[in-house]
Structure formats: structure tokens, C-alpha cells
N, C-alpha and C positions, 0 to 999 in steps of 0.2 A: 301333915297329920290326916287331912281329909282324904288325900289320894291313897294312903295306906289303908284307911278304913274302907274306902270304895273298893280297892282291890280285894280285900278280905271278904267283903260282902258278895262280890261277884263270884268268888271261889265257893263260898258257902251256899249261895243260891243261884246255881247255874241255869235254872229254868225260870227265872223271874225276869220277864222282859222290862219291867219298870226299873229294876236295878241295873240290868245290862245296858240300858239306854243312857244311863248317866255317864257323863264324860269327866275325865280327870280335870282338876283345876290347874291352870298354868298361871303362876304368879306373874303379873305384869302384862299378860296377854289381855286381861280384862280389868281395866283400871277401876271398874265400878264395884264397890264392896257389896252392893245388892246382888250381883251375880253370884259371888261366893256364898253369901247368906242363903240365896235361893237354892243353890246346889245342896248345901248342908240340910236345909229344910226338906227338900225332895228326898234325899237319902234317908233322913230320919223318918219321914212319913212312910217310905217304902219298907223300912225295917220293922216299923210298928205294925205293918199289915200281916206279918207272918202269923200263921195259925198257932194257937196254943199247942204246946208239945203233946198234950193228951189227944187232941184231935188228929194231929199228924200221925201219932202212934197208932190210933184206931184205924186210920186209913191203911197204914202199912200192914195191919193184921188181917185185912180182908183177904181170904183165900177163895178164889172162884172155884166152883165145882168143875170137874173134868169135862162135863158136857155143856158148859156155859157157852152161850153164843159169843161171837167176836165183839166184845164191848171194851176192848183195850183202849181205843181212842176216847170213849166216854169216860173211862176211869182216869186217864191222863188229864182230860179236861176238868174232871171233878177235883183232882189234886190241885190243878192250877187255880180253880175257883176258890178252894179252901185256902190256898196259900195267899191269894190276893184279898181274902176276906169278903168275897162276893156271896153273901148269905143267901139271897133269894135264888141266885143261879145254882148254888150248891144244893139247896133243897129241891129244886125242880129237877136237876140232873140226877140226884140220888133216887128220886121217884122214877125217873125214866129207866135207870139201870135196874132197879127192882122189878119194874114191869117187864123188861126184856128177859130177866132171869126167870120170872114166873111164866112168861109166855113160852119159854123153851121147854117147860114141863107140861104145857097145856095142849090138848088136841086141836083146839080151834086154829084153823089155817086161814081164816078170813084176813082181809087187809087191815081191818081196824082192831079186831080182838075185843075182849070185854073191858079193857081198861084196868088200871091198877085197883080202883075201889071194887070193881066186880071180881077181879081175881082174888083179892083178899077175902071178900065175902064168900066166894066159893070154897076157898081154903078153910075158912072157919066152919062152914056148913057141912063139909065132908065129914062122914062118920067112920072112924074117929077123925077129928080135925087134922088137917095136913101138917100143921106145925104146932109148936108149943104155944100156950096162951100168951106168954111174954112176947114171942116173935110176932104173933098176930096183932097184939096191941101196938107194937112199934110200927108194924106195916100199916095199920089203920091211921096212925098219926102221920106217917110218911105220905099216905094218900091225901090227907088234909093239906100237908105242906105243898104237894105237887099242884094243888088247885090254886096256889098263890099266884100262878101265872095270870089269873083273872083278877083284875083290880077290885071288883065287887066282892069276890070271895075273900080277899084279904081284909077288906073293910068289915064284911059280915062276921067273919070268924075272929077278928081282932088278933090274928097271929102275926106278930112282928118278927121277920127274919132276924136272927141274932146268933151268937156263938153257941148258946145252949141248945138251940134248935138244930144247928149244924151238927153238934155232937149227937143229938138224938137221931138224926137222919143217918149218920155214919154207923151208929150202933144198930139201927134197923137193917142196914145192908150187911153188916157183919153177922148178925143173927141169921138173916136169910141165907147167906152163903154157907154158914155153918150147918143149917138144916138141910140145905141142898147137897151137902156132901154125901148124903144117903141117896143113891140113885133110885130108890123105890118111892121117894116123895114125888108123886105125880098126881095130877088131877084125874 
């Protein structure tokens, strides 16, 4: 029974290294029941890490604008982080992707750029604002999430990375990409 479940899990989640690393159980090869129980527990824990369907669907609905920079590796890493339930990693990566998308429409060619909070502030202050109010609010929240890389910022803001915030970050990216489908949306 375990081996059948493991095979099906590997078929359903071909990009999950935690599931792919699990080995089939050979009866008699491991006389210790703890080994079998340990394998079952590891598979169970791995399967419970899968993202809620709503978040996975949101990720799948993101359509990059035609002139988007090459962020395909970042998007794959974001998908992996979501799949593994790595909340803080997901929030930071989503902010990085948003910043890359905004920088692609910004004339600043410096090495550092204005940063995500600065880009969002510029988008809000542009007359008329570069994006809709809802997109700007989501991007401001995403900028706050991106600061979670700093331990004191997380403690100060009391923002705990969790699945609700992952969903918020993915919605921010989806809204941004939707707005950037219009090639005239430039700083």
C-alpha cells in the first residue's frame, strides 16, 4: 500500500524533491518497524506541504507582460517555495519579482535602482497614478513583506509569514502583471 501511494505521489508531484527522495519500502529488507513508520510519516508530511489549491491556481494565472525581463527561474523558484510551504521565502521572492517587473518599466539604469518601496511610491505619486488603487495597496503590502528578510523588521511589523500572506503576495504579482499588459504603463 505504501509503495503504491509513493508512486502516485511521485507522478502527481514530479517537481517535489522531498517526495522524489523517498524510497519504496521493501518488506523484510528493513526488519525494524520504525523504518516503515518513519517513511510513512515523511511521505505524509510531504503531502501536507502542498499549497492550497487556490494559491496554486493563482500562481498559474499569472501572465507576464510581453516585455518582462527574464524572470522564469525566479518564477519556478517561487512555485517551488509555494509548493514546499516556505512562506518567508515566497514573500521575499514575490517582492523580488515585482521589483524586477517594475524596474523593466523604469528609466533608472543604476546598479541598485530605487527599490520596491521607492518604485511603488513613484507609481502612486505619478499623475494619474500608474496603477489602480487596489494594485498599489497590494504592492505596498508586498514591499512590507519583502522587508521580512531583516529580523528586526519582522519583529517590528509583527508580520508572521503564513498562507494568507502568501496568497496576498501572489495576488499582488497577478495584479501587477495584469496592469503591465498595457505597454504604456511606464514611469
